[in-house]
Structures are given as structure tokens and as C-alpha cells.
C-alpha positions in Angstrom: -55.5 204.3 -136.6 -54.0 203.1 -139.9 -52.8 205.8 -142.4 -52.8 206.5 -145.1 -56.5 205.6 -144.9 -57.5 202.6 -147.1 -59.6 203.4 -150.1 -62.9 202.3 -148.5 -62.2 204.5 -145.4 -61.3 207.5 -147.5 -64.5 207.0 -149.5 -66.6 206.8 -146.3 -65.1 210.1 -145.0 -65.6 211.8 -148.3 -69.3 210.7 -148.6 -70.2 211.7 -145.0 -68.0 214.8 -144.5 -71.0 217.0 -144.0 -73.2 214.6 -142.1 -74.0 214.6 -138.4 -71.3 212.6 -136.5 -73.8 211.5 -133.8 -76.0 209.9 -136.5 -73.0 208.3 -138.2 -72.0 206.7 -134.9 -75.4 205.2 -134.5 -75.3 203.7 -137.9 -71.8 202.0 -137.4 -73.2 198.5 -137.7 -74.1 199.2 -141.4 -70.3 199.2 -142.2 -68.9 196.1 -140.5 -65.6 196.3 -142.4 -64.7 199.8 -141.4 -63.4 201.4 -138.2 -66.4 203.7 -138.0 -65.6 205.3 -134.6 -62.2 206.3 -135.8 -63.6 207.6 -139.1 -66.3 209.6 -137.3 -63.6 211.3 -135.3 -61.9 212.1 -138.5 -65.1 213.7 -139.8 -65.6 215.6 -136.6 -62.1 217.0 -136.7 -62.5 218.0 -140.4 -65.8 219.7 -139.6 -64.1 221.6 -136.8 -61.3 222.7 -139.2 -63.7 223.8 -142.0 -63.5 227.5 -141.1 -60.0 227.9 -139.8 -58.3 225.4 -142.1 -60.5 225.2 -145.2 -58.0 223.7 -147.6 -56.8 221.1 -145.1 -60.3 220.2 -144.2 -61.1 219.4 -147.8 -57.8 217.6 -148.5 -58.6 213.8 -148.7 -55.0 212.9 -148.2 -54.6 214.3 -144.8 -55.2 212.7 -141.4 -56.7 214.6 -138.5 -55.9 214.3 -134.8 -58.6 214.6 -132.1 -60.7 217.8 -132.2 -58.9 219.4 -129.3 -55.7 219.6 -131.3 -57.6 221.2 -134.1 -59.3 223.7 -131.8 -55.9 224.7 -130.4 -54.2 225.0 -133.8 -53.7 228.4 -135.5 -56.0 229.2 -138.3 -54.5 229.3 -141.8 -54.9 233.1 -141.9 -53.1 233.8 -138.6 -50.4 231.2 -139.4 -49.7 232.8 -142.8 -49.4 236.2 -141.1 -46.9 234.8 -138.5 -44.8 233.4 -141.4 -44.3 237.0 -142.7 -42.7 238.0 -139.4 -39.8 235.4 -139.5 -37.0 234.8 -141.9 -33.5 233.2 -141.9 -32.0 229.8 -142.1 -33.3 227.9 -139.1 -36.5 228.1 -137.0 -37.8 225.7 -134.3 -41.5 225.5 -133.4 -41.2 224.2 -129.9 -44.9 223.6 -129.4 -45.7 222.0 -132.7 -49.3 220.7 -132.2 -51.1 220.0 -135.4 -48.3 221.6 -137.4 -50.2 224.4 -139.0 -47.6 227.1 -137.9 -44.7 224.9 -138.9 -46.1 224.2 -142.4 -46.5 228.0 -142.9 -43.1 228.8 -141.5 -41.6 226.4 -144.0 -42.5 228.9 -146.8 -40.3 231.6 -145.4 -37.5 229.8 -143.4 -35.1 227.4 -145.0 -35.1 224.8 -142.3 -37.9 224.3 -139.8 -37.8 222.0 -136.8 -41.2 220.8 -135.5 -41.1 219.7 -131.9 -44.0 217.9 -130.3 -43.9 215.6 -127.2 -47.2 213.8 -128.1 -46.1 210.8 -130.1 -49.4 210.1 -131.9 -49.7 213.8 -132.9 -46.1 214.0 -134.1 -46.7 211.0 -136.3 -49.8 212.5 -137.8 -48.0 215.8 -138.6 -45.0 213.9 -140.1 -47.4 212.1 -142.4 -49.4 215.2 -143.3 -46.3 217.3 -144.2 -45.3 214.6 -146.7 -48.7 214.7 -148.2 -48.5 218.5 -148.5 -45.1 218.2 -150.2 -43.3 220.2 -147.5 -39.8 218.8 -147.4 -37.9 221.4 -145.3 -39.5 220.5 -141.9 -37.8 218.1 -139.5 -40.1 216.4 -137.0 -38.9 215.8 -133.4 -41.0 213.7 -131.0 -39.5 215.4 -127.9 -40.3 217.7 -125.1 -39.4 221.3 -125.9 -37.0 221.8 -123.0 -35.2 218.5 -123.6 -34.9 219.5 -127.3 -33.3 222.8 -126.5 -30.9 221.3 -124.0 -29.9 218.4 -126.2 -29.5 220.2 -129.6 -26.1 221.7 -130.4 -27.8 224.1 -132.8 -28.8 227.7 -132.4 -31.8 229.1 -134.3 -32.6 232.4 -136.0 -36.1 232.0 -134.5 -37.8 230.0 -131.7 -41.6 229.9 -131.8 -43.8 229.0 -128.8 -47.5 228.7 -128.4 -47.7 227.5 -124.7 -50.7 225.3 -123.8 -53.3 227.4 -122.0 -55.3 224.7 -120.2 -54.7 223.4 -116.7 -55.2 219.8 -115.6 -59.0 220.4 -115.3 -59.0 221.6 -119.0 -60.0 225.1 -117.8 -58.5 228.0 -119.9 -55.8 229.9 -118.1 -54.1 233.1 -119.1 -51.1 233.9 -116.9 -47.7 233.1 -118.4 -46.5 231.2 -115.4 -49.6 228.9 -115.6 -48.9 227.9 -119.2 -46.9 224.9 -120.4 -44.1 225.3 -120.9 -43.4 228.1 -118.4 -41.9 230.8 -120.7 -40.7 232.9 -117.8 -38.7 230.1 -116.3 -37.5 229.0 -119.7 -36.5 232.5 -120.9 -32.7 232.3 -120.3 -32.5 229.1 -122.3 -34.7 230.5 -125.1 -32.6 233.6 -125.4 -29.4 231.5 -125.4 -30.6 229.2 -128.2 -32.5 231.6 -130.3 -31.5 235.0 -131.8 -35.2 235.9 -131.7 -38.2 234.4 -130.0 -41.7 234.7 -131.2 -44.3 234.0 -128.4 -48.0 233.5 -129.0 -50.3 234.2 -126.1 -54.1 234.4 -125.5 -55.6 237.8 -126.2 -57.0 237.6 -122.6 -53.5 238.1 -121.2 -52.8 241.6 -120.0 -50.3 243.2 -122.4 -48.7 245.5 -119.9 -48.2 242.7 -117.4 -46.6 240.5 -120.1 -44.2 243.2 -121.2 -43.2 243.8 -117.6 -42.7 240.1 -116.9 -40.9 239.2 -120.1 -38.6 242.3 -120.0 -37.2 241.5 -123.5 -40.1 242.4 -125.8 -38.9 244.2 -128.9 -42.2 244.3 -130.8 -45.6 242.9 -130.4 -48.6 242.3 -132.7 -52.3 242.2 -131.6 -53.9 240.0 -134.3 -57.6 239.9 -135.1 -59.4 238.0 -137.9 -62.5 239.8 -139.2 -62.6 241.9 -136.1 -62.3 239.0 -133.6 -59.2 239.2 -131.5 -57.3 235.9 -131.9 -53.8 236.2 -130.5 -51.0 238.5 -129.3 -47.5 237.8 -130.6 -44.4 239.0 -128.8 -41.0 239.2 -130.4 -38.2 238.7 -127.7 -34.6 239.6 -128.2 -31.4 239.4 -126.1 -31.5 243.0 -124.9 -34.0 244.2 -122.3 -36.7 246.6 -123.6 -39.1 248.9 -121.9 -41.6 250.3 -124.5 -41.9 248.1 -127.5 -43.6 249.0 -130.7 -47.2 247.6 -130.9 -48.8 246.7 -134.2 -52.5 246.1 -134.4 -53.5 243.9 -137.3 -57.0 243.0 -138.4 -57.0 240.3 -141.2 -60.0 240.8 -143.4 -61.6 238.1 -145.5 -60.9 240.3 -148.6 -57.2 239.6 -148.0 -56.5 243.1 -146.9 -55.0 244.1 -143.5 -55.9 247.0 -141.3 -52.7 247.9 -139.5 -52.0 250.6 -136.9 -48.7 251.3 -135.0 -48.3 252.7 -131.6 -46.3 252.6 -128.4 -47.0 253.5 -124.8 -45.1 256.9 -125.0 -46.9 258.1 -128.1 -50.3 257.0 -126.6 -49.5 259.0 -123.4 -48.5 262.1 -125.4 -51.6 262.0 -127.6 -54.2 264.6 -126.7 -57.8 263.7 -127.6 -60.1 266.4 -129.0 -63.8 266.1 -128.6 -66.9 267.1 -130.7 -70.5 266.4 -131.3 -71.2 263.9 -134.1 -70.2 265.2 -137.6 -70.6 263.5 -141.0 -68.7 260.3 -140.4 -68.5 257.9 -137.5 -65.4 255.7 -136.8 -65.3 252.5 -134.7 -61.8 251.1 -134.1 -61.4 247.4 -134.6 -60.8 245.1 -131.6 -57.1 244.9 -132.1 -56.7 248.6 -131.8 -58.6 248.7 -128.5 -56.8 245.6 -127.1 -53.5 247.4 -127.8 -54.6 250.4 -125.8 -54.8 252.9 -128.6 -57.6 255.0 -127.0 -56.2 258.4 -128.0 -53.4 258.0 -130.5 -55.6 256.4 -133.1 -57.8 259.6 -133.1 -54.8 262.0 -133.4 -53.2 259.9 -136.1 -56.2 260.3 -138.4 -57.2 263.8 -137.2 -60.5 262.5 -135.7 -62.6 263.9 -132.9 -63.8 261.8 -130.0 -67.5 261.7 -129.0 -66.8 261.0 -125.3 -63.8 260.1 -123.2 -65.2 256.6 -122.5 -66.9 255.7 -125.7 -63.9 255.2 -128.0 -66.0 256.3 -131.0 -64.7 259.0 -133.3 -66.1 261.5 -135.8 -65.1 263.8 -138.6 -66.4 265.8 -141.5 -63.6 264.5 -143.7 -63.6 260.9 -144.7 -60.5 258.9 -143.5 -60.7 255.7 -145.5 -57.5 254.2 -144.1 -58.9 254.2 -140.5 -58.3 250.8 -138.9 -61.9 249.8 -138.2 -65.4 250.3 -139.4 -66.6 253.6 -141.0 -70.1 254.9 -141.1 -72.0 257.8 -142.6 -74.2 259.4 -139.9 -77.8 260.0 -141.2 -79.3 261.3 -137.9 -78.7 261.8 -134.2 -81.8 260.8 -132.1 -82.7 260.5 -128.5 -83.1 257.1 -126.9 -86.7 256.8 -128.1 -88.1 253.8 -129.9 -90.7 255.6 -131.9 -88.2 258.2 -133.2 -85.7 255.5 -134.1 -88.2 253.2 -135.8 -89.2 256.1 -138.1 -85.8 255.7 -139.8 -86.1 252.0 -140.3 -89.2 251.3 -142.3 -92.1 248.9 -141.4 -89.8 246.0 -140.4 -88.0 248.0 -137.8 -84.7 246.2 -138.3 -81.2 247.5 -137.6 -77.8 246.4 -136.3 -77.2 247.8 -132.8 -74.0 248.6 -130.9 -73.9 250.1 -127.4 -70.8 252.0 -126.2 -70.6 253.9 -122.9 -74.4 253.3 -122.6 -76.4 252.0 -119.6 -78.4 249.3 -121.5 -77.1 246.2 -123.3 -78.0 245.5 -126.9 -80.7 243.1 -125.7 -82.2 245.7 -123.4 -82.1 248.3 -126.1 -84.0 246.0 -128.5 -86.6 245.2 -125.8 -87.2 248.8 -125.0 -87.3 250.1 -128.6 -88.9 247.0 -130.4 -86.1 247.1 -133.0 -85.0 243.7 -134.4 -81.7 242.5 -135.8 -81.1 243.0 -139.5 -81.5 245.6 -142.2 -79.0 248.0 -143.8 -78.8 250.6 -141.1 -76.6 250.6 -137.9 -77.6 252.2 -134.6 -74.8 253.3 -132.2 -76.2 253.9 -128.7 -73.8 256.1 -126.7 -73.4 259.2 -124.6 -72.7 262.7 -125.8 -70.3 265.3 -124.3 -73.0 266.6 -121.9 -73.6 263.1 -120.5 -76.9 262.6 -122.3 -77.9 259.5 -124.1 -78.0 259.6 -127.9 -78.4 257.1 -130.8 -76.6 257.6 -134.1 -78.4 256.3 -137.1 -75.7 255.3 -139.6 -75.0 253.6 -142.9 -71.9 251.5 -143.2 -69.4 252.6 -145.8 
């Protein structure tokens, strides 16, 4: 496809940016002078990027690759966070993709090298970086391993986000099944980079990754609005056993919920238990993914409702807790009539089940409670092994 897009093509994309791509494809004959199939793909990619890359999606000067590259790209919020973790004179992004990470690294590192073996994608990124006014990124249309072996340079940081799809386009999560194979490549990475930042799927087992990589100095479990997005591992030249773990939940307000732990402190933490008190605390998904099942309670002097529920309570408000906080209005049995008495005539509430035999759908079917409203119901189990439902208001 030609780019920059001609004026008529840019106008077509702008006018139809929010339209149904399938309908646009059917109407292609109405625009005989335009490459409508290519422009529809541009619109599809921009629509896909609307949430994760809002400013890029609305920028008429940029060109978008196929939607798969957009799906695999970091979001602007996670890329901006990663940029805060690196510094120095020289960084190489060895799995460049759509260039989102490289563009953000350019704000904190003096010289960024974008490496991408897909020629068409590399050309799109080179063009887009120019449109964005980013001048300190050098683009290399090259395989990552060849780039490292051929370059005489060393780097303050190497960044990798290995492809997590096999030849059948199924998602895979083991390190050795990704491309490039980080475990096989590790000696070269540590030779060429003073530090390595590795992004993996949140589905990858953290303990297994630490054991296999052997050189993990720190790691970050990153969530966006309580949805776990990625795990980042910082690797260094010296072997490490028990790296510090940071859980980070990026909120739409711009704030971050951060908690720090390691395996030794988690093992030493002793949970204390109690019946529900005035406040209820639900850890965010990053905390749970990192394995902070006891240390998060002791750090904030909270009491656990049950060994397996991972819900906490206190009579003193702990506003810095990394998760959601609720005020408990009532503790009820698992009884629809008793619960609906708290909800008014519409019988609506948000429902969460933890350490509970029924799913949310089964809970709603049994109680007749619909989604919505201002109250939250937490269906769980008390210390005596009996079912209970906490009627709460979110703070």
C-alpha cells in the first residue's frame, strides 16, 4: 500500500473510521478510484487500536499494519510503564513489532534500535516514527539473532517480547516454545546487554520462569484496570534465586497500585484470621498472580476471612491497599430472599464468588439477583466452613 496515504484515501479513512468494515467492503464499487480493501484494513486496525492506543488510532498521519500486529502490540499504558524501568544511552528492542514499545523507550533512552524481521512491518514503523517526530530510533529490518551477532555494539538494555503463537496460530506460554527461544539465546543476550528486559504472557508460571532463566534480578506483574496484561523480568549477568517481585495495577486515573514482595517474605508471613469486620479488601489480580497470598495481609495488618478465599478484613481503613476496598453493610446466609431485602425492588447487585461452590451465574439463577446497582455481594466461606454472603458498598 502507498504511504503516506493520498488525500482522498485519508479522507475516506477519516469519514468511515467508526463504520462497520464489513459494510464498507460491500460498498467498494462506489469508490472506483480508491484501494478500498486496503483502506478497510486500515480502518479495522485503527478500530482494534482504539482502546489500547487511542492517540495513535486517531492520528490521521499514521499507517497501520494488519490487525494481528496491533493485537500483539503493547498498549500505550503498559509501554509507558516499561519506559520507566529503563535508562541509559543505548537500548535494542529485538522484537520490534508495531513499534509501540520502541516509541516509548525513546523518551527515556538516548539511542533506541528497533529490530524487526518483517520487512513490510519495519517500513510502516519507520514511516510512523517520522510522523511522530521521534528521531532517536534506528530501524533494522533484521532477525534478532542475526542483529546481535553482527553488531559490534553492546547495549545498556535489550528488550524482548517473544512471539507466543505456534505455526497453527494457537497461543503458547512456555519460554522454549516462543520465538525467539530466550533460553537458548540467553548467553548471547547477557553478553550483548548489561540488562535484559523480557516480557512474557501472564499465563506463564512465574516460579518456573525464574528457575529456567536463573538470572532474574527483579520482575513486575503488570495489570491494567485489574486485568493482568504481562509479566516483565529483568535479567542480569549474575545468577539470582529469589528476585524482588513488584505488582503494578495501572488505573485509568493515572494512579498505580504497587506492592512489593519476594518468596522468602511470603513464606515467613503468618496469616491471621477473623470473621468479617467493618471493611473488606479484595487484592488486585497482579497481587494474586505474584503469589502474595499472606504477605499482603500482614503488610497492611489485615485479617483473612479464610485460608482459601484471599479476602481480607479490618476495622481500620487501609486506603493504600493494592486492590478494591468495600464497607461491609451486612453478612447474610446464602438465601435469595434475605439478600434481595438489601437491594430494593430491582434486585440488582455486582456479584463475586471466592472459595464458594457456585459460579456467579449459578448464584444469580438461585437468588434471582441481576447485574447492576450500587451494592456488591461477595459470596464466600467463613472460618467454620459455612457459606456466607457479604453485602458491601465500594469505597
